Structure formats: structure tokens, C-alpha cells
N, C-alpha and C positions, 0 to 999 in steps of 0.2 A: 502493499498499500505505499509507503514511503519512495519508493522507487517510482512508482504512478505518478505522485503528487509533484514528486523534483522534476521527473520529465515535462508535466503538465506546465510548472513555472518555469522552466527553462525554453519551452516553446512563446509561452507568451511574451516573453523577454526577446525572443526572437524578432517575433511579429511586431515587437514596437520597441524599435532601437531608441537608445537616448537621443533627445532632440541636439541636434547641432545648431551651435551656437550660431546667430545671423548677424556676422559683422558687415558692417559697411565696407571697410575696406577689403583688402587681396588677403583672405587668410592664406598664408604660408606654411601654416603650423607643418613641423618635420620636415621641414626645409634640409636637404643636406650641405647647406652653405649658411652663412651669419651665424655660427654657432658658439664664438667666442671671442675676445680680444685683450692684449694686452700694450695698453698705451699710458704714458707720463700725462698726469694733469695740468695745470697750471703751476703746482708748486713744486712739481718733479716727481710724486707721487705714483709709482707705478698703480694704474688700476685696471680691473680685470671685471669682468661681467657678474662674478661671483660675487665682490663685492655689495652688491645691490640685490642680493636675494631677499625677496619677501616684498619686493617693489616692482610695478611694472615700469619698464625702463623703455624711451625713446632715444632711438639713436639718429641722428640726422649729420650728414658729409657735407662740409662745405668749406668757406673761407671768408676772413674777415673781411677782403676788401670787394666781395661779389656787391656789385651793385644793385640787384634786385632778386633772385629766390633765395639767398639765404637771411635774409635781413627779414624777407616774407613771410618764411618758413619760421624763423625765431621769435616773430612776433604773433603769429599764428598758434605758436605751443606756450607762448605768454597767456594767450587769450584763452587757450584751452585749459591751462591750469588756474587761471582765475575762472572759469565757467564749472570747475570741478569742485572748487571751495575747501571744505578740510579734506577731501579726500586727495587734492592734489599734494598732500604730503607723502603717500605711498606712492608717487610717479617720480622718476629718476630724469629727467631730459639730460642728454648727452651729445654736444657737439664735435666733432670729429675735423681736425682740420685736414685738407688737401694740399694745404701751401705749407709745408714748416720753413723754406723758405724764406717767408716773410711772417708767417704767425709764431710768432716767439710766446713764450709761455706767458710773459709779462703781458701782452697784446689779447690773448686771450684770456687771460686772469682780469681784463676790465672790458672786453667787449662781449662775452658769454653772459655773465651776470648783471651786463646792464639791461639785459630783459628779464631777468627773473633771478634772483639771488641765489637759488637753488640749483640753477643750470650750471652744468660742469663741462668744463672743454679740455679737451685730448688732444695732443699733437706728440706725433713722433719724429724720427726722420726722416729721410727720404725714401729709406729699404721699408722700414717699418710704413708710411703711409703705402707702398706701393703693393706690401703683403694683404695690409688690413682692406683695401680696396679690392684686391683680388678676393679674399676671402668672401666678404660679403657684395660681390658681384656688382661693385661702383664703379662706372666710368668717370673718367677725367682726363683730359689733356690739355696743357697748356695754348693759348692763344697768344701770339707776340703783340706787343703794344707797340708805340711810339719809341718807347726806350727799352733795355734789358729788364726793368724791374717794374714797368708798367703793365705787364702782361694780366691776362685773364684767364681763367680757367674755364672750360665749359665740361659740366658735370651732372652724373645724375642726381634729380632733385627729389629723390622721395625719402623715406622714414621708415626705421624697422622698428618696431614694437615686440619687447620681449615681456613675457608672463612672470610673474612674481615668484615661479621654479627657474626663470632665467631659459625659457625654452622660446626660440623665434617663434612669434604667432603672426603677424601682421606687416604687409607692406603698405607703407600711406603713400596714396599719390598727393602730388605739390597742388597747391593752390586749391583747395576744395573748400575752405573755410575749415574753423574750428568742430560745429556740431559732430558732422559723420567722426571726427576725433575722439570728443567728449563721448558721444555713444557707444565707441569701441572698447574705451580706456574703463569704462564704468563696467561695462561685462567682465574685462579681464581682472578689474579689482573686487569683482563678488567672488571669483572664482577660488 
């Protein structure tokens, strides 16, 4: 009788699988990339994804002299944090520089927290930058300017979101406004 009851319960469970979370952004749960990082922050302390266990992490790649995409994204993430209210303390936004030649730790230490004092900037050397870009499938390329130091960077414009256990879950598209991001972060914060 117990076997029959157990079999019936298993069949009922199979007929009604758990509801999949309805994210607004692209669900990349289980992706074989974007799994970890190890880069220094603006104080020189090496940071890893595991440092932020228990928080939802939003990671954006850019550079401080970016004229449009980067400040727009950072301002959008600032608004996301405001809309999350007290729950924003469970979210860590990380800005990873793609321009280690100009983005000094001191510059990142001023630029990134100017959007929100809790935001964290990371910058490695050229080799570390190339490696993390490869690991996260981030495109970036120098575009020459009028002088050798006035170049710009073409780069991927989305963000990655990790759940509280440090698993990559979402790819957030550029310039969609804060509300879809708030929606998805609230879902992840409830997990």
C-alpha cells in the first residue's frame, strides 16, 4: 500500500512540475560561462564572487570615460537600488573596468560610488581584463581617437545577475529602464 501511495505521489509531481520563474530578462541559469572572477577593487583588495554569497550580484562591464552606455547603465542601476528600498542592501552592483590603462583604482574609487556608495569597482591589468572578458563573453575593442589617450571602447552593453548562491542567472539587456530589472531582482531575492 505504501509503495502504491508513493508511486501515485511521484506521478502527481511529474504531472505538475514546479513553476518556472518568469524573469523579464534573459534567463541564462546554468550557463557554462560567467561563473567566477578574481579582480582587485579600488583599494587593491582582491574580490571574488564568493565574497558576495547571500547577496544578489549585478555585474556590468564598462569604462569610466564612456560617453553614453556606461553612465546610462550605472544611473539605471542607481534607480533600481532606490526602487528596491530596504531590499537593496541585499544587492551588490559591481562595475568591471575594460580600460585598465586609464581606469586607475583611484579613478574607479571615485566614479563607481558616485552613483551609489555601495557600488564596487574592479580593475585588473591588461591580461586579467582580457581573461575576465573572455570568461564572461564580453566583447570590447579600442577605437582610435585624435590622440593615443583619447580612444574609446566599443563593448558589450548588458549586465550579468547572480543569485544569492553565486550562480549566474540572468543577462540584462541595455537601456530597458529600471522596472524589468527591479522585477527580476525581487524574484531572486525571494529565492
